[in-house]
PyMOL CGO cylinders between C-alpha atoms (Angstrom):
from pymol import cmd
from pymol.cgo import CYLINDER

trace = [
    CYLINDER, 17.08, -5.94, 23.16, 15.46, -3.38, 25.50, 0.3, 1, 1, 1, 1, 1, 1,
    CYLINDER, 15.46, -3.38, 25.50, 12.02, -4.95, 24.90, 0.3, 1, 1, 1, 1, 1, 1,
    CYLINDER, 12.02, -4.95, 24.90, 11.71, -3.50, 21.39, 0.3, 1, 1, 1, 1, 1, 1,
    CYLINDER, 11.71, -3.50, 21.39, 10.10, -5.83, 18.85, 0.3, 1, 1, 1, 1, 1, 1,
    CYLINDER, 10.10, -5.83, 18.85, 11.69, -5.73, 15.42, 0.3, 1, 1, 1, 1, 1, 1,
    CYLINDER, 11.69, -5.73, 15.42, 11.07, -7.50, 12.17, 0.3, 1, 1, 1, 1, 1, 1,
    CYLINDER, 11.07, -7.50, 12.17, 12.82, -10.81, 12.06, 0.3, 1, 1, 1, 1, 1, 1,
    CYLINDER, 12.82, -10.81, 12.06, 12.66, -11.49, 15.82, 0.3, 1, 1, 1, 1, 1, 1,
    CYLINDER, 12.66, -11.49, 15.82, 10.59, -14.57, 15.02, 0.3, 1, 1, 1, 1, 1, 1,
    CYLINDER, 10.59, -14.57, 15.02, 7.68, -13.60, 17.27, 0.3, 1, 1, 1, 1, 1, 1,
    CYLINDER, 7.68, -13.60, 17.27, 4.29, -13.05, 15.71, 0.3, 1, 1, 1, 1, 1, 1,
    CYLINDER, 4.29, -13.05, 15.71, 1.50, -10.81, 16.98, 0.3, 1, 1, 1, 1, 1, 1,
    CYLINDER, 1.50, -10.81, 16.98, -1.53, -12.87, 17.97, 0.3, 1, 1, 1, 1, 1, 1,
    CYLINDER, -1.53, -12.87, 17.97, -3.97, -10.17, 19.18, 0.3, 1, 1, 1, 1, 1, 1,
    CYLINDER, -3.97, -10.17, 19.18, -6.90, -10.14, 16.71, 0.3, 1, 1, 1, 1, 1, 1,
    CYLINDER, -6.90, -10.14, 16.71, -7.61, -6.45, 17.42, 0.3, 1, 1, 1, 1, 1, 1,
    CYLINDER, -7.61, -6.45, 17.42, -4.07, -5.37, 16.49, 0.3, 1, 1, 1, 1, 1, 1,
    CYLINDER, -4.07, -5.37, 16.49, -4.03, -7.56, 13.40, 0.3, 1, 1, 1, 1, 1, 1,
    CYLINDER, -4.03, -7.56, 13.40, -7.47, -6.32, 12.33, 0.3, 1, 1, 1, 1, 1, 1,
    CYLINDER, -7.47, -6.32, 12.33, -6.54, -2.66, 12.71, 0.3, 1, 1, 1, 1, 1, 1,
    CYLINDER, -6.54, -2.66, 12.71, -3.30, -3.24, 10.79, 0.3, 1, 1, 1, 1, 1, 1,
    CYLINDER, -3.30, -3.24, 10.79, -5.16, -4.97, 7.96, 0.3, 1, 1, 1, 1, 1, 1,
    CYLINDER, -5.16, -4.97, 7.96, -7.72, -2.12, 7.79, 0.3, 1, 1, 1, 1, 1, 1,
    CYLINDER, -7.72, -2.12, 7.79, -4.85, 0.34, 7.47, 0.3, 1, 1, 1, 1, 1, 1,
    CYLINDER, -4.85, 0.34, 7.47, -3.28, -1.78, 4.73, 0.3, 1, 1, 1, 1, 1, 1,
    CYLINDER, -3.28, -1.78, 4.73, -6.58, -1.99, 2.83, 0.3, 1, 1, 1, 1, 1, 1,
    CYLINDER, -6.58, -1.99, 2.83, -7.00, 1.82, 3.04, 0.3, 1, 1, 1, 1, 1, 1,
    CYLINDER, -7.00, 1.82, 3.04, -3.51, 2.33, 1.64, 0.3, 1, 1, 1, 1, 1, 1,
    CYLINDER, -3.51, 2.33, 1.64, -4.15, -0.10, -1.21, 0.3, 1, 1, 1, 1, 1, 1,
    CYLINDER, -4.15, -0.10, -1.21, -7.44, 1.67, -1.96, 0.3, 1, 1, 1, 1, 1, 1,
    CYLINDER, -7.44, 1.67, -1.96, -5.56, 4.97, -2.09, 0.3, 1, 1, 1, 1, 1, 1,
    CYLINDER, -5.56, 4.97, -2.09, -3.11, 3.44, -4.56, 0.3, 1, 1, 1, 1, 1, 1,
    CYLINDER, -3.11, 3.44, -4.56, -5.95, 2.34, -6.85, 0.3, 1, 1, 1, 1, 1, 1,
    CYLINDER, -5.95, 2.34, -6.85, -7.56, 5.77, -6.57, 0.3, 1, 1, 1, 1, 1, 1,
    CYLINDER, -7.56, 5.77, -6.57, -4.34, 7.49, -7.63, 0.3, 1, 1, 1, 1, 1, 1,
    CYLINDER, -4.34, 7.49, -7.63, -3.92, 5.08, -10.56, 0.3, 1, 1, 1, 1, 1, 1,
    CYLINDER, -3.92, 5.08, -10.56, -7.52, 5.51, -11.73, 0.3, 1, 1, 1, 1, 1, 1,
    CYLINDER, -7.52, 5.51, -11.73, -7.33, 9.29, -11.35, 0.3, 1, 1, 1, 1, 1, 1,
    CYLINDER, -7.33, 9.29, -11.35, -4.79, 9.61, -14.17, 0.3, 1, 1, 1, 1, 1, 1,
    CYLINDER, -4.79, 9.61, -14.17, -7.05, 9.44, -17.24, 0.3, 1, 1, 1, 1, 1, 1,
    CYLINDER, -7.05, 9.44, -17.24, -9.74, 11.86, -16.00, 0.3, 1, 1, 1, 1, 1, 1,
    CYLINDER, -9.74, 11.86, -16.00, -7.06, 14.22, -14.70, 0.3, 1, 1, 1, 1, 1, 1,
    CYLINDER, -7.06, 14.22, -14.70, -5.25, 14.41, -18.05, 0.3, 1, 1, 1, 1, 1, 1,
    CYLINDER, -5.25, 14.41, -18.05, -8.54, 14.62, -19.96, 0.3, 1, 1, 1, 1, 1, 1,
    CYLINDER, -8.54, 14.62, -19.96, -9.78, 17.56, -17.87, 0.3, 1, 1, 1, 1, 1, 1,
    CYLINDER, -9.78, 17.56, -17.87, -6.41, 19.30, -18.14, 0.3, 1, 1, 1, 1, 1, 1,
    CYLINDER, -6.41, 19.30, -18.14, -6.39, 18.99, -21.92, 0.3, 1, 1, 1, 1, 1, 1,
    CYLINDER, -6.39, 18.99, -21.92, -10.07, 20.01, -22.20, 0.3, 1, 1, 1, 1, 1, 1,
    CYLINDER, -10.07, 20.01, -22.20, -9.56, 23.15, -20.11, 0.3, 1, 1, 1, 1, 1, 1,
    CYLINDER, -9.56, 23.15, -20.11, -6.13, 24.29, -21.26, 0.3, 1, 1, 1, 1, 1, 1,
    CYLINDER, -6.13, 24.29, -21.26, -5.61, 22.73, -24.72, 0.3, 1, 1, 1, 1, 1, 1,
    CYLINDER, -5.61, 22.73, -24.72, -1.94, 22.70, -23.78, 0.3, 1, 1, 1, 1, 1, 1,
    CYLINDER, -1.94, 22.70, -23.78, 0.53, 19.85, -23.93, 0.3, 1, 1, 1, 1, 1, 1,
    CYLINDER, 0.53, 19.85, -23.93, 2.73, 21.69, -21.48, 0.3, 1, 1, 1, 1, 1, 1,
    CYLINDER, 2.73, 21.69, -21.48, -0.04, 21.83, -18.87, 0.3, 1, 1, 1, 1, 1, 1,
    CYLINDER, -0.04, 21.83, -18.87, -0.72, 18.13, -19.45, 0.3, 1, 1, 1, 1, 1, 1,
    CYLINDER, -0.72, 18.13, -19.45, 2.96, 17.36, -18.93, 0.3, 1, 1, 1, 1, 1, 1,
    CYLINDER, 2.96, 17.36, -18.93, 3.03, 19.31, -15.67, 0.3, 1, 1, 1, 1, 1, 1,
    CYLINDER, 3.03, 19.31, -15.67, -0.14, 17.52, -14.59, 0.3, 1, 1, 1, 1, 1, 1,
    CYLINDER, -0.14, 17.52, -14.59, 1.49, 14.20, -15.43, 0.3, 1, 1, 1, 1, 1, 1,
    CYLINDER, 1.49, 14.20, -15.43, 4.56, 15.05, -13.33, 0.3, 1, 1, 1, 1, 1, 1,
    CYLINDER, 4.56, 15.05, -13.33, 2.39, 16.02, -10.34, 0.3, 1, 1, 1, 1, 1, 1,
    CYLINDER, 2.39, 16.02, -10.34, 0.34, 12.84, -10.73, 0.3, 1, 1, 1, 1, 1, 1,
    CYLINDER, 0.34, 12.84, -10.73, 3.51, 10.76, -11.03, 0.3, 1, 1, 1, 1, 1, 1,
    CYLINDER, 3.51, 10.76, -11.03, 4.84, 12.22, -7.76, 0.3, 1, 1, 1, 1, 1, 1,
    CYLINDER, 4.84, 12.22, -7.76, 1.60, 11.25, -6.03, 0.3, 1, 1, 1, 1, 1, 1,
    CYLINDER, 1.60, 11.25, -6.03, 1.83, 7.78, -7.57, 0.3, 1, 1, 1, 1, 1, 1,
    CYLINDER, 1.83, 7.78, -7.57, 5.46, 7.36, -6.52, 0.3, 1, 1, 1, 1, 1, 1,
    CYLINDER, 5.46, 7.36, -6.52, 4.71, 8.36, -2.92, 0.3, 1, 1, 1, 1, 1, 1,
    CYLINDER, 4.71, 8.36, -2.92, 1.67, 6.10, -2.76, 0.3, 1, 1, 1, 1, 1, 1,
    CYLINDER, 1.67, 6.10, -2.76, 3.57, 3.11, -4.18, 0.3, 1, 1, 1, 1, 1, 1,
    CYLINDER, 3.57, 3.11, -4.18, 6.31, 3.61, -1.58, 0.3, 1, 1, 1, 1, 1, 1,
    CYLINDER, 6.31, 3.61, -1.58, 3.72, 4.01, 1.19, 0.3, 1, 1, 1, 1, 1, 1,
    CYLINDER, 3.72, 4.01, 1.19, 1.98, 0.75, 0.24, 0.3, 1, 1, 1, 1, 1, 1,
    CYLINDER, 1.98, 0.75, 0.24, 5.14, -1.22, -0.55, 0.3, 1, 1, 1, 1, 1, 1,
    CYLINDER, 5.14, -1.22, -0.55, 6.76, -0.53, 2.81, 0.3, 1, 1, 1, 1, 1, 1,
    CYLINDER, 6.76, -0.53, 2.81, 3.70, -1.25, 4.94, 0.3, 1, 1, 1, 1, 1, 1,
    CYLINDER, 3.70, -1.25, 4.94, 4.45, -3.87, 7.56, 0.3, 1, 1, 1, 1, 1, 1,
    CYLINDER, 4.45, -3.87, 7.56, 2.40, -6.98, 8.12, 0.3, 1, 1, 1, 1, 1, 1,
    CYLINDER, 2.40, -6.98, 8.12, 0.43, -6.65, 11.35, 0.3, 1, 1, 1, 1, 1, 1,
    CYLINDER, 0.43, -6.65, 11.35, 1.18, -10.26, 12.30, 0.3, 1, 1, 1, 1, 1, 1,
    CYLINDER, 1.18, -10.26, 12.30, 4.85, -10.91, 11.48, 0.3, 1, 1, 1, 1, 1, 1,
    CYLINDER, 4.85, -10.91, 11.48, 6.04, -7.26, 11.26, 0.3, 1, 1, 1, 1, 1, 1,
    CYLINDER, 6.04, -7.26, 11.26, 7.91, -7.85, 7.98, 0.3, 1, 1, 1, 1, 1, 1,
    CYLINDER, 7.91, -7.85, 7.98, 7.04, -5.89, 4.86, 0.3, 1, 1, 1, 1, 1, 1,
    CYLINDER, 7.04, -5.89, 4.86, 3.66, -7.12, 3.64, 0.3, 1, 1, 1, 1, 1, 1,
    CYLINDER, 3.66, -7.12, 3.64, 4.36, -6.82, -0.10, 0.3, 1, 1, 1, 1, 1, 1,
    CYLINDER, 4.36, -6.82, -0.10, 8.16, -7.18, -0.28, 0.3, 1, 1, 1, 1, 1, 1,
    CYLINDER, 8.16, -7.18, -0.28, 10.10, -10.38, 0.19, 0.3, 1, 1, 1, 1, 1, 1,
    CYLINDER, 10.10, -10.38, 0.19, 13.16, -9.92, -1.98, 0.3, 1, 1, 1, 1, 1, 1,
    CYLINDER, 13.16, -9.92, -1.98, 14.09, -6.90, -4.11, 0.3, 1, 1, 1, 1, 1, 1,
    CYLINDER, 14.09, -6.90, -4.11, 10.80, -5.57, -5.42, 0.3, 1, 1, 1, 1, 1, 1,
    CYLINDER, 10.80, -5.57, -5.42, 7.17, -5.38, -4.24, 0.3, 1, 1, 1, 1, 1, 1,
    CYLINDER, 7.17, -5.38, -4.24, 4.54, -7.82, -5.41, 0.3, 1, 1, 1, 1, 1, 1,
    CYLINDER, 4.54, -7.82, -5.41, 1.08, -6.53, -4.60, 0.3, 1, 1, 1, 1, 1, 1,
    CYLINDER, 1.08, -6.53, -4.60, -0.57, -9.85, -3.80, 0.3, 1, 1, 1, 1, 1, 1,
    CYLINDER, -0.57, -9.85, -3.80, -3.45, -10.18, -1.35, 0.3, 1, 1, 1, 1, 1, 1,
    CYLINDER, -3.45, -10.18, -1.35, -1.40, -12.02, 1.26, 0.3, 1, 1, 1, 1, 1, 1,
    CYLINDER, -1.40, -12.02, 1.26, 1.77, -11.38, 3.25, 0.3, 1, 1, 1, 1, 1, 1,
    CYLINDER, 1.77, -11.38, 3.25, 4.89, -12.45, 1.41, 0.3, 1, 1, 1, 1, 1, 1,
    CYLINDER, 4.89, -12.45, 1.41, 6.34, -13.86, 4.68, 0.3, 1, 1, 1, 1, 1, 1,
    CYLINDER, 6.34, -13.86, 4.68, 3.62, -15.33, 6.91, 0.3, 1, 1, 1, 1, 1, 1,
    CYLINDER, 3.62, -15.33, 6.91, 0.79, -15.66, 4.36, 0.3, 1, 1, 1, 1, 1, 1,
    CYLINDER, 0.79, -15.66, 4.36, -1.72, -13.48, 6.26, 0.3, 1, 1, 1, 1, 1, 1,
    CYLINDER, -1.72, -13.48, 6.26, -4.56, -12.71, 3.85, 0.3, 1, 1, 1, 1, 1, 1,
    CYLINDER, -4.56, -12.71, 3.85, -5.60, -9.08, 3.45, 0.3, 1, 1, 1, 1, 1, 1,
    CYLINDER, -5.60, -9.08, 3.45, -9.18, -9.97, 4.41, 0.3, 1, 1, 1, 1, 1, 1,
    CYLINDER, -9.18, -9.97, 4.41, -8.39, -12.45, 7.19, 0.3, 1, 1, 1, 1, 1, 1,
    CYLINDER, -8.39, -12.45, 7.19, -10.12, -10.27, 9.80, 0.3, 1, 1, 1, 1, 1, 1,
    CYLINDER, -10.12, -10.27, 9.80, -13.32, -10.13, 7.72, 0.3, 1, 1, 1, 1, 1, 1,
    CYLINDER, -13.32, -10.13, 7.72, -13.36, -13.91, 7.19, 0.3, 1, 1, 1, 1, 1, 1,
    CYLINDER, -13.36, -13.91, 7.19, -12.57, -14.68, 10.81, 0.3, 1, 1, 1, 1, 1, 1,
    CYLINDER, -12.57, -14.68, 10.81, -9.35, -16.47, 9.86, 0.3, 1, 1, 1, 1, 1, 1,
    CYLINDER, -9.35, -16.47, 9.86, -7.15, -14.90, 12.52, 0.3, 1, 1, 1, 1, 1, 1,
]
cmd.load_cgo(trace, "trace")
């Protein structure tokens, strides 16, 4: 309809440049998710060491949790660069596997030359 490609149209992108740039974006988002997860322990430790306050640690936890929530949503609703469906979601909840839940495109397919 009007030349707009939507998820579920059944057409897959075949341009290796577009797929490669989409996979790089997906890998950056996943790296950001891991960074936010791994930041928790040092962040709480520094907060407790500097303030000696449970209240400050709780506020720090809430701020960290907001960042985590936003990052999880950002990664979960990233679209596959080949099939344009959600990369990590097939049914009700995200599964953070290293391949598309719909077309099976591996997250490192551009690096391996498997496009």
